[in-house]
NULUM-399340 format. One record per residue (C-alpha): residue number from 0; residue in three letters; x, y, z. Coordinates in steps of 0.5 Angstrom, whole numbers, plus 2048, in hexadecimal, padded with zeros to 3 digits. Layout:
BEGIN
 resi resn   X   Y   Z
  NUM  ALA   X   Y   Z
...
REM end
This chain:
BEGIN
 resi resn   X   Y   Z
    0  MET 80F 81F 7AC
    1  SER 808 81C 7AE
    2  GLY 807 818 7B3
    3  PRO 804 811 7B3
    4  SER 7FD 810 7AF
    5  SER 7F7 80F 7B3
    6  HIS 7F6 808 7B0
    7  ARG 7FD 806 7B3
    8  LYS 7FC 809 7BA
    9  GLN 7F6 805 7BA
   10  ARG 7FA 7FF 7B8
   11  TRP 7FF 800 7BD
   12  SER 7FB 801 7C3
   13  GLY 7F7 7FB 7C1
   14  ALA 7FD 7F7 7C1
   15  ILE 800 7FA 7C8
   16  ARG 7F9 7F8 7CB
   17  THR 7FA 7F1 7C8
   18  ARG 801 7F0 7CB
   19  ALA 800 7F3 7D2
   20  LEU 7FA 7EE 7D3
   21  GLU 7FF 7E8 7D0
   22  LEU 804 7EA 7D5
   23  GLY 7FF 7E9 7DB
   24  PHE 7FC 7F0 7DC
   25  GLU 7F4 7F0 7DD
   26  ALA 7F3 7F6 7DA
   27  VAL 7F6 7FC 7D6
   28  GLY 7F5 803 7D4
   29  ILE 7F8 808 7D0
   30  ALA 7F8 80F 7D2
   31  PRO 7FB 816 7CF
   32  VAL 800 819 7D4
   33  ARG 7FE 820 7D6
   34  ALA 7FF 824 7DC
   35  SER 7FB 821 7E2
   36  ASP 7F4 823 7E4
   37  HIS 7F6 822 7EB
   38  ALA 7FC 826 7EC
   39  PRO 7F9 82C 7F0
   40  ALA 7F6 827 7F5
   41  TYR 7FC 822 7F5
   42  ARG 800 829 7F7
   43  ARG 7FC 82B 7FC
   44  TRP 7FC 824 7FF
   45  VAL 803 824 800
   46  GLU 803 82B 803
   47  GLU 7FE 829 808
   48  GLY 803 824 80A
   49  ARG 7FF 81E 809
   50  ALA 804 81A 806
   51  GLY 808 819 80C
   52  GLU 80F 817 80C
   53  MET 80E 815 805
   54  GLU 813 81A 802
   55  TYR 813 816 7FB
   56  LEU 80C 819 7FA
   57  ALA 80E 820 7FD
   58  ARG 814 822 7F9
   59  GLU 813 828 7F5
   60  ASP 816 824 7EF
   61  ALA 811 81E 7F0
   62  VAL 80B 822 7F1
   63  ALA 80D 826 7EA
   64  ARG 80E 81F 7E7
   65  ARG 808 81C 7E9
   66  ALA 804 823 7E7
   67  ASP 807 821 7E0
   68  PRO 809 81B 7DD
   69  SER 80D 81E 7D7
   70  VAL 812 821 7DC
   71  LEU 813 81A 7DF
   72  VAL 814 817 7D8
   73  ASP 816 81C 7D3
   74  GLY 811 81D 7CD
   75  ALA 80C 818 7D0
   76  ARG 806 818 7CC
   77  THR 803 811 7CE
   78  ALA 801 80D 7D4
   79  VAL 800 806 7D4
   80  VAL 7FD 804 7DA
   81  VAL 7FC 7FC 7DC
   82  ALA 7F9 7F9 7E2
   83  LYS 7FA 7F3 7E6
   84  ASN 7F5 7EF 7EB
   85  TYR 7F8 7ED 7F1
   86  TYR 7F2 7EB 7F5
   87  VAL 7F2 7E5 7FA
   88  PRO 7EC 7E3 7FF
   89  ASP 7ED 7E3 806
   90  GLU 7EC 7DC 809
   91  ASP 7E6 7DB 80E
   92  GLY 7E8 7DE 815
   93  GLU 7EF 7E1 813
   94  VAL 7ED 7E9 814
   95  GLU 7E9 7E7 81A
   96  ASP 7EE 7E4 81E
   97  PRO 7F2 7EA 822
   98  SER 7F8 7E5 824
   99  ARG 7FA 7E4 81C
  100  ALA 7FD 7E9 817
  101  ILE 7F9 7ED 812
  102  PHE 7FD 7EF 80C
  103  ALA 7FB 7F3 806
  104  ARG 7F9 7EE 800
  105  TYR 7FF 7F1 7FC
  106  ALA 804 7EF 801
  107  ARG 802 7E8 802
  108  ASP 807 7E5 7FD
  109  ARG 80C 7E8 7F8
  110  ASP 80E 7EF 7F7
  111  TYR 80A 7F1 7F1
  112  HIS 80F 7F6 7EF
  113  ASP 814 7F0 7ED
  114  VAL 80E 7EC 7EA
  115  LEU 80B 7F1 7E6
  116  THR 811 7F6 7E4
  117  PRO 814 7F1 7DF
  118  ARG 80D 7F0 7DB
  119  LEU 80C 7F8 7DB
  120  VAL 813 7F9 7D8
  121  ALA 812 7F3 7D3
  122  LEU 80C 7F7 7D1
  123  GLN 810 7FD 7D0
  124  GLU 816 7F9 7CC
  125  TRP 811 7F5 7C8
  126  ILE 80E 7FC 7C6
  127  ASN 815 7FF 7C4
  128  ASP 817 7F8 7C0
  129  THR 811 7F6 7BD
  130  LEU 80C 7FC 7BC
  131  MET 811 802 7BB
  132  PRO 817 805 7BE
  133  VAL 815 809 7C4
  134  GLY 817 80D 7CA
  135  GLY 814 80C 7D1
  136  ARG 814 809 7D8
  137  ALA 811 804 7DC
  138  TYR 80E 805 7E3
  139  MET 80B 800 7E7
  140  ASP 809 804 7ED
  141  THR 811 806 7EE
  142  GLY 811 80D 7EB
  143  PRO 80D 814 7EC
  144  VAL 807 812 7E8
  145  LEU 800 813 7EA
  146  GLU 7FE 80C 7E7
  147  ARG 7F7 80D 7E9
  148  GLU 7F5 813 7E5
  149  LEU 7F9 810 7DF
  150  ALA 7F5 80A 7E0
  151  ALA 7EE 80E 7E1
  152  ARG 7F0 812 7DA
  153  ALA 7F2 80B 7D7
  154  GLY 7EB 808 7D8
  155  LEU 7ED 803 7DE
  156  GLY 7E8 806 7E3
  157  TRP 7E7 80B 7E8
  158  ALA 7EA 80E 7EF
  159  GLY 7E6 80C 7F4
  160  ARG 7E5 80F 7FB
  161  ASN 7EA 80A 7FE
  162  THR 7EF 80E 7F9
  163  MET 7F0 807 7F5
  164  LEU 7EE 806 7EE
  165  ILE 7E8 802 7ED
  166  ARG 7E7 7FE 7E7
  167  PRO 7E0 7FB 7E5
  168  GLY 7E1 7F3 7E5
  169  LEU 7E8 7F3 7E9
  170  GLY 7E6 7F8 7EF
  171  SER 7EC 7FC 7F2
  172  TYR 7F1 7F6 7F3
  173  VAL 7F5 7F8 7ED
  174  PHE 7FD 7FA 7EC
  175  LEU 7FE 7FF 7E7
  176  GLY 804 800 7E3
  177  THR 805 805 7DE
  178  VAL 80A 806 7D7
  179  LEU 80B 80D 7D5
  180  LEU 80C 80E 7CE
  181  ASP 80E 813 7C9
  182  VAL 80A 812 7C4
  183  GLU 803 813 7C2
  184  LEU 7FE 80D 7C2
  185  ALA 7F6 80C 7C2
  186  TYR 7F3 80D 7C8
  187  ASP 7EE 80A 7CC
  188  ASP 7E8 80E 7CF
  189  GLY 7E9 810 7D6
  190  PHE 7E5 80D 7DC
  191  ASP 7DE 812 7DC
  192  GLY 7DD 814 7E3
  193  GLU 7DD 810 7E9
  194  HIS 7D8 80A 7EC
  195  CYS 7D9 80B 7F4
  196  GLY 7D3 80F 7F4
  197  SER 7D0 810 7FB
  198  CYS 7D4 80A 7FE
  199  THR 7D9 80C 804
  200  ARG 7DB 805 806
  201  CYS 7E2 806 806
  202  VAL 7E2 80D 809
  203  ASP 7DE 80A 80F
  204  ALA 7E2 804 810
  205  CYS 7E9 807 810
  206  PRO 7EA 806 817
  207  THR 7EF 80C 817
  208  ASP 7EB 811 813
  209  ALA 7F1 811 80E
  210  LEU 7EB 812 808
  211  MET 7E9 819 808
  212  GLY 7E4 818 802
  213  ARG 7E4 81C 7FC
  214  ASP 7E7 824 7FB
  215  ALA 7E4 829 7F7
  216  SER 7E6 827 7F1
  217  GLY 7E4 820 7F2
  218  ALA 7EA 81C 7F3
  219  PRO 7EB 817 7F9
  220  VAL 7EF 81A 7FF
  221  MET 7F3 816 804
  222  ASP 7F7 818 80A
  223  ALA 7FD 813 809
  224  ARG 7FF 814 810
  225  ARG 7F9 811 813
  226  CYS 7F9 80B 80E
  227  ILE 7FA 804 811
  228  SER 7FE 803 80B
  229  TYR 803 809 80C
  230  LEU 803 807 813
  231  THR 806 800 813
  232  ILE 80A 801 80C
  233  GLU 80C 808 80B
  234  LEU 80D 80B 812
  235  LYS 814 809 814
  236  GLY 813 80B 81B
  237  PRO 80E 80A 821
  238  ILE 807 80A 81F
  239  PRO 803 80F 823
  240  ARG 800 80D 829
  241  ASP 7F9 80F 828
  242  LEU 7F9 80B 821
  243  ARG 7FC 804 824
  244  PRO 7F5 802 827
  245  LEU 7F2 803 820
  246  ILE 7F7 7FF 81C
  247  GLY 7F4 7F8 81F
  248  ASN 7F8 7F2 81C
  249  ARG 7FA 7F5 815
  250  ILE 801 7F5 816
  251  TYR 803 7F6 80E
  252  GLY 7FE 7FB 80A
  253  CYS 7F7 7FB 80A
  254  ASP 7F1 7F9 806
  255  ILE 7EB 7FB 80A
  256  CYS 7E9 801 805
  257  GLN 7E9 7FC 7FF
  258  GLU 7E6 7F6 803
  259  VAL 7E0 7FA 805
  260  CYS 7DF 7FD 7FD
  261  PRO 7D9 7FA 7FA
  262  TRP 7DD 7FA 7F3
  263  ASN 7E2 7F5 7F7
  264  SER 7DC 7F0 7F8
  265  GLU 7DC 7E9 7F6
  266  LYS 7D7 7EB 7F0
  267  PHE 7DD 7EF 7ED
  268  VAL 7E4 7ED 7F0
  269  GLN 7E8 7E8 7ED
  270  ILE 7ED 7E3 7F0
  271  THR 7F4 7E5 7ED
  272  ASP 7F7 7DF 7E8
  273  GLU 7FE 7E1 7EA
  274  PRO 801 7DC 7EE
  275  ALA 806 7E1 7F1
  276  PHE 801 7E5 7F5
  277  ARG 7FE 7DF 7F8
  278  PRO 7FF 7DF 800
  279  ARG 806 7DC 802
  280  GLU 806 7D8 808
  281  GLY 808 7DC 80F
  282  VAL 805 7E2 80D
  283  HIS 7FE 7E4 80D
  284  GLY 7FB 7E1 813
  285  ALA 801 7DF 816
  286  GLU 801 7DF 81E
  287  LEU 803 7E6 821
  288  ILE 807 7E3 826
  289  GLU 80B 7DF 821
  290  LEU 80C 7E5 81D
  291  MET 80F 7E9 823
  292  LYS 814 7E4 824
  293  LEU 817 7E5 81D
  294  THR 81F 7E6 81D
  295  PRO 822 7EA 817
  296  GLU 824 7E4 814
  297  GLY 81D 7E1 815
  298  PHE 81A 7E7 812
  299  ARG 81E 7E7 80C
  300  LYS 81D 7E0 80A
  301  ARG 815 7E1 80B
  302  PHE 814 7E7 807
  303  ARG 819 7E6 802
  304  LYS 817 7E9 7FB
  305  SER 811 7EC 7FF
  306  PRO 80E 7F3 7FF
  307  VAL 80F 7F2 807
  308  LYS 816 7F3 807
  309  ARG 815 7FB 806
  310  ALA 813 7FB 80D
  311  LYS 819 7F8 80F
  312  ARG 819 7F3 815
  313  ARG 819 7F9 81A
  314  GLY 812 7FC 817
  315  LEU 80F 7F5 816
  316  LEU 810 7F3 81E
  317  ARG 80E 7FA 820
  318  ASN 807 7F9 81C
  319  VAL 807 7F2 81F
  320  ALA 808 7F5 826
  321  VAL 802 7F9 825
  322  GLY 7FE 7F4 823
  323  LEU 800 7F0 829
  324  GLY 7FE 7F6 82D
  325  ASN 7F7 7F6 82A
  326  TRP 7F6 7EF 82B
  327  GLY 7F7 7F0 832
  328  SER 7F8 7E9 834
  329  PRO 7FD 7E7 83A
  330  GLU 7FF 7E1 835
  331  ALA 803 7E7 832
  332  VAL 807 7E9 838
  333  PRO 80D 7E4 837
  334  VAL 80F 7E6 830
  335  LEU 80E 7ED 832
  336  THR 812 7ED 838
  337  GLU 818 7EA 833
  338  ALA 816 7F0 82E
  339  LEU 818 7F5 834
  340  SER 81F 7F2 833
  341  ASP 81F 7F3 82B
  342  GLU 825 7F7 828
  343  GLU 820 7FB 825
  344  PRO 81D 801 829
  345  LEU 817 802 824
  346  VAL 816 7FA 826
  347  ARG 817 7FB 82D
  348  GLY 813 802 82E
  349  HIS 80D 7FE 82B
  350  ALA 80D 7F8 82F
  351  ALA 80D 7FC 835
  352  TRP 807 800 832
  353  ALA 804 7F9 831
  354  LEU 805 7F6 838
  355  GLY 802 7FC 83B
  356  ARG 7FC 7FB 837
  357  ILE 7FC 7F4 839
  358  GLY 7FC 7F6 840
  359  THR 7FD 7F0 845
  360  GLU 802 7F0 84B
  361  GLY 807 7EC 847
  362  SER 807 7F2 842
  363  THR 808 7F7 847
  364  GLN 80E 7F3 84A
  365  VAL 811 7F2 843
  366  LEU 811 7FA 842
  367  LEU 813 7FC 849
  368  GLY 819 7F7 848
  369  ARG 81B 7FA 841
  370  ALA 81A 801 843
  371  GLU 820 800 847
  372  SER 825 7FE 842
  373  GLU 822 802 83B
  374  GLU 827 807 839
  375  ASP 822 80A 833
  376  SER 81E 810 835
  377  TRP 818 80E 831
  378  VAL 818 807 833
  379  ARG 818 809 83A
  380  GLU 813 80E 839
  381  GLU 80E 809 836
  382  ILE 810 804 83C
  383  SER 80E 80A 840
  384  LEU 807 80B 83C
  385  ALA 806 804 83C
  386  LEU 806 803 844
  387  SER 802 809 845
  388  ALA 7FD 806 840
  389  ILE 7FD 800 844
  390  GLU 7FC 804 84B
  391  ARG 7F6 808 848
  392  GLU 7F3 802 846
  393  SER 7F4 7FE 84C
  394  SER 7F1 804 850
  395  ARG 7EA 804 84D
REM end
């Protein structure tokens, strides 16, 4: 049996683009499904351990599925890729005030999975119900899909040195979603080349040196183990001591590599029209001291339906303690003293580090007092190292 005619494929693709825009996505592209051009580079990245603790990226089955979407969805022939803008500007002074929390822009209100997944599923169902019966599956950053490669193949943009997809006219503050279909359609031209040129602002600005430029194939490379987003979200245990001072007051995710990108300047970027992505009160710009006081119930209430839930309370307070230590103000000593008695060792240990960074006489006395009763061996080590740091500083 012959497949659909060229005219019919063109008509279907045009209808899909129109429907995707009606559902609120800013851009849509349609690409053929084939084995990934970057599969060897991805495998090397995993083998070098650069995925850190993100085992869902490193499992053999996950690597195989990312290498070829037709393994993920049997018979997949087409990828419909959509983009949704989430950019919101900072208020004056928010980023510069070390006593206040910086959240990545995507995490300042509703979880984008909850907002966009129903729309992506609706697109898939509309294709099936209105155009043709088709097999497939929708993914909004939840499956083993190399979305950025598919997006570039669908003509939506190119992968910048910061590893983000950059779309002319929108910049890189976009969520990507994919619908894999088992039918052939008319395809968009892939994005030709990349337009970073000689610019290395993102690489130069990364405080932890997580961005490593491009490899021999031209693919951007990141060591996730050093990325602030990984350290404050994906990493479940202690943040490496040498990286803590470099995090500043970014307590959930990081936008530095996007903030310095010329393609995200006011000339190109657009403010999102999605109300669910506008900052909610008590998140971005909140006082670190106030956040450090969050109880389990307070955490659940403040971050209900928020991406921040992924870090859990212990992870967020770990990050807040690091932010307080980097602020270095004696004003933080009382709340950090309370945190030394938190039920979570992860919070207690980072509170001890922060007190060592502040280094007042009050910090010393608090640490000495806690050392006598602390039962967790790692927390005891953090207390000891904090006291040693205060002693070294005072002897200078």
